[in-house]
C-alpha positions as CSV (number, residue, x, y, z in Angstrom):
1,X,-5.6,24.1,35.1
2,X,-5.3,21.4,32.3
3,X,-7.1,24.2,29.6
4,X,-4.8,26.9,31.3
5,X,-1.8,25.2,30.6
6,X,-3.0,24.2,27.0
7,X,-3.5,27.6,25.8
8,X,-0.7,28.5,27.5
9,X,1.5,25.7,26.2
10,X,0.3,25.3,22.3
11,X,1.7,28.4,21.0
12,X,5.2,27.6,22.1
13,X,4.6,23.9,21.1
14,X,3.3,25.0,17.4
15,X,6.5,27.4,17.1
16,X,9.0,25.0,18.4
17,X,7.6,21.6,17.1
18,X,5.5,22.9,14.4
19,X,3.0,20.1,14.9
20,X,0.7,17.9,12.7
21,X,-2.2,15.9,13.1
22,X,-4.2,13.9,10.6
23,X,-7.8,12.6,11.2
24,X,-8.5,14.6,14.5
25,X,-12.1,14.0,13.4
26,X,-12.0,10.5,14.2
27,X,-11.9,11.3,17.9
28,X,-15.6,11.9,19.2
29,X,-16.5,15.1,20.3
30,X,-18.5,13.5,23.3
31,X,-18.3,10.0,25.0
32,X,-15.7,7.9,26.1
33,X,-12.9,6.5,24.3
34,X,-9.7,4.9,24.6
35,X,-6.5,6.8,22.5
36,X,-4.4,4.1,21.8
37,X,-0.8,5.1,20.7
38,X,2.6,3.9,19.7
39,X,5.2,5.2,21.9
40,X,8.7,6.3,20.9
41,X,9.7,9.7,22.6
42,X,8.9,11.0,26.1
43,X,6.7,14.2,24.6
44,X,4.2,11.9,22.7
45,X,2.7,12.6,26.1
46,X,2.6,16.1,25.3
47,X,2.3,16.5,21.5
48,X,-0.7,14.5,21.5
49,X,-2.8,16.3,24.0
50,X,-1.9,19.6,22.4
51,X,-3.2,18.3,19.3
52,X,-6.3,16.7,20.6
53,X,-9.6,18.7,20.8
54,X,-10.4,16.8,24.1
55,X,-8.8,16.0,27.5
56,X,-6.4,13.1,27.4
57,X,-6.2,11.4,30.7
58,X,-3.1,9.3,30.6
59,X,-1.4,7.1,33.3
60,X,2.3,7.5,34.2
61,X,4.8,5.4,36.2
62,X,4.8,6.2,39.9
63,X,8.0,7.5,40.2
64,X,6.5,10.6,38.5
65,X,4.7,11.4,41.5
66,X,7.4,10.3,44.4
67,X,10.3,12.1,44.1
68,X,11.6,13.9,47.0
69,X,11.7,17.7,47.8
70,X,10.4,20.7,46.5
71,X,11.2,19.6,42.6
72,X,9.5,16.3,43.0
73,X,6.2,18.1,44.5
74,X,5.9,20.4,41.4
75,X,6.6,17.5,39.2
76,X,3.7,15.7,41.0
77,X,1.5,18.6,40.9
78,X,2.3,19.1,37.2
79,X,1.3,15.8,36.3
80,X,-2.0,15.7,38.1
81,X,-2.7,19.0,36.5
82,X,-2.6,17.8,33.0
83,X,-4.7,14.6,33.5
84,X,-1.7,11.8,34.5
85,X,-2.4,9.5,37.3
86,X,0.1,7.1,39.2
87,X,0.2,3.6,38.1
88,X,2.7,1.3,40.2
89,X,4.6,-1.2,37.7
90,X,5.5,-3.8,40.4
91,X,1.7,-4.7,39.5
92,X,-0.7,-6.2,42.5
93,X,-2.9,-4.1,44.2
94,X,-1.8,-1.0,43.3
95,X,-1.8,-1.7,39.8
96,X,-5.6,-2.9,40.2
97,X,-6.2,0.5,41.6
98,X,-4.9,1.9,38.4
99,X,-7.1,0.0,36.4
100,X,-10.2,0.9,38.3
101,X,-8.9,4.9,38.0
102,X,-9.0,4.3,34.2
103,X,-12.6,2.5,33.8
104,X,-14.0,5.3,36.4
105,X,-12.2,7.7,33.8
106,X,-14.2,6.2,30.9
107,X,-17.4,5.6,32.9
108,X,-17.2,9.3,33.3
109,X,-17.5,9.9,29.6
110,X,-13.7,10.7,29.2
111,X,-10.9,9.9,26.8
112,X,-8.3,7.6,28.1
113,X,-4.9,7.7,26.1
114,X,-3.0,4.3,26.7
115,X,0.2,3.3,24.9
116,X,-0.6,-0.6,24.1
117,X,3.1,-1.7,24.2
118,X,3.8,-0.8,27.8
119,X,6.7,1.6,27.4
120,X,8.5,3.6,25.2
121,X,10.1,1.9,21.8
122,X,13.8,2.0,22.2
123,X,14.8,1.6,18.5
124,X,11.7,3.2,16.8
125,X,9.8,-0.3,15.6
126,X,6.5,-0.9,17.0
127,X,6.5,-3.9,19.4
128,X,3.5,-6.6,20.6
129,X,0.4,-5.1,22.6
130,X,-0.2,-6.0,25.9
131,X,-3.9,-6.9,26.4
132,X,-4.8,-4.5,28.9
133,X,-6.1,-2.4,26.1
134,X,-8.6,-4.7,25.1
135,X,-9.6,-5.6,28.7
136,X,-10.3,-2.0,29.6
137,X,-12.2,-1.2,26.2
138,X,-14.4,-4.3,26.8
139,X,-15.1,-3.7,30.7
140,X,-15.9,0.0,29.9
141,X,-17.8,-0.7,26.5
142,X,-15.9,1.7,24.7
143,X,-14.3,2.2,21.0
144,X,-10.7,1.9,20.9
145,X,-9.2,5.2,18.6
146,X,-5.5,3.9,17.1
147,X,-3.2,6.8,17.2
148,X,0.1,6.8,15.9
149,X,3.1,9.6,17.0
150,X,5.0,10.3,14.0
151,X,9.0,11.7,14.3
152,X,8.5,12.5,17.8
153,X,11.5,10.2,18.3
154,X,13.5,12.2,15.7
155,X,12.4,15.5,17.9
156,X,13.8,13.5,21.1
157,X,15.6,10.7,21.2
158,X,16.4,7.9,24.3
159,X,18.0,9.7,26.7
160,X,17.8,13.4,25.4
161,X,16.4,15.9,27.8
162,X,15.4,19.1,25.7
163,X,13.8,18.0,22.5
164,X,15.0,19.8,18.8
165,X,12.9,21.8,17.0
166,X,11.7,19.2,14.3
167,X,8.4,19.0,13.2
168,X,6.4,16.0,14.4
169,X,2.8,15.2,14.9
170,X,0.3,12.6,15.3
171,X,-1.9,10.3,12.6
172,X,-5.5,9.2,14.0
173,X,-7.2,6.5,13.0
174,X,-10.8,5.9,12.6
175,X,-12.7,4.0,15.7
176,X,-12.4,0.3,16.7
177,X,-15.7,-0.5,17.7
178,X,-16.1,-4.1,20.0
179,X,-19.8,-4.4,20.1
180,X,-19.5,-8.0,18.7
181,X,-17.7,-8.9,21.3
182,X,-20.1,-7.7,23.9
183,X,-22.1,-10.3,26.0
184,X,-19.3,-13.2,24.9
185,X,-17.2,-14.6,27.4
186,X,-14.0,-13.0,27.7
187,X,-11.3,-15.3,26.8
188,X,-7.0,-14.7,26.6
189,X,-7.7,-15.6,23.0
190,X,-10.2,-12.4,22.4
191,X,-8.1,-10.1,24.5
192,X,-4.9,-11.1,22.1
193,X,-7.2,-10.6,18.8
194,X,-8.4,-7.4,19.8
195,X,-5.1,-6.0,20.9
196,X,-3.4,-7.6,18.1
197,X,-5.7,-5.5,16.1
198,X,-5.2,-2.6,17.3
199,X,-1.7,-2.4,16.9
200,X,-2.2,-3.7,13.1
201,X,-4.0,-0.3,12.8
202,X,-1.3,1.8,14.7
203,X,1.2,0.1,12.4
204,X,-0.9,1.5,9.2
205,X,-0.5,4.6,10.4
206,X,3.0,5.0,11.7
207,X,4.5,2.5,8.6
208,X,6.9,1.3,11.7
209,X,8.4,-2.0,11.3
210,X,6.3,-4.5,13.5
211,X,7.9,-7.0,15.9
212,X,5.8,-9.8,17.2
213,X,7.6,-9.7,20.8
214,X,7.0,-7.5,24.0
215,X,9.1,-4.6,24.4
216,X,10.0,-5.6,27.9
217,X,9.6,-8.3,30.0
218,X,8.5,-6.6,33.5
219,X,5.5,-4.7,32.7
220,X,2.7,-4.3,35.0
221,X,0.0,-6.8,34.9
222,X,-2.7,-5.1,32.5
223,X,-3.1,-8.1,30.8
224,X,-2.0,-11.7,30.6
225,X,0.8,-12.7,28.4
226,X,0.5,-15.2,25.7
C-alpha cells in the first residue's frame, strides 16, 4: 500500500509543490538508519517520504489512530499504510512500546524517521533535541542521517489545513556514524553530545536560527532532559 500511494501521490505532489531534494545519495541503498529531521510543517511527513528512495517509517501521536467514526478509521488505516505507527505522548509503558517498535523497525533494516525536537517548531526556529534520537541510534547501532526540510512552513503555516503551491523540499546530509561510542557506558552526557551534534548538522543544512531550549515542556520520555 505504501508504494501504491507513493506512485499515486508523487505526480500530484510534484505538480503542486515542485519539491526539490539535495543529497538523496546520502541515504544508504540498504541497511538500517535514522533520518533525523527538523519539523516545521505537518506536510514534512509527506514531502520527505515522497523524495526519499526508500520507505520511511515515522511515529505519530496516538490521536491520529483513535479518532471516532468512519473518518477516524479511514485516517488510522491511511497512517498505518504509509508506515506511521502510534506513540502515546503521555509516556510510561505506551511510550516504551513505541520505543521497542522503533528498534524493531531498525533491526529489520529499515529507515526510521524521527523529529528530535519532539514537535513542530511554532516559529520556524530550530530547537534543542531530546536525547531519544541518540538513545535509539546507540541501541540499534545505526547511523543518523541529518535532514532539513526547507520552506515547507511557507507552503503550510501553523493551523493551515490546505497547503499552498509553494516549492519546498529537503536537504539530506552525510551519515553521522557513532562507532566511536559503541562499547562504552551510555551516560546522559554522551546522549546529550550526540543529540546536540545531530542538531548542529541539521542547522547547517537548514540555516535556521538555533534556540538552545526545548520546543515543548510536556514531551514524551524518549530521553531524559538536561
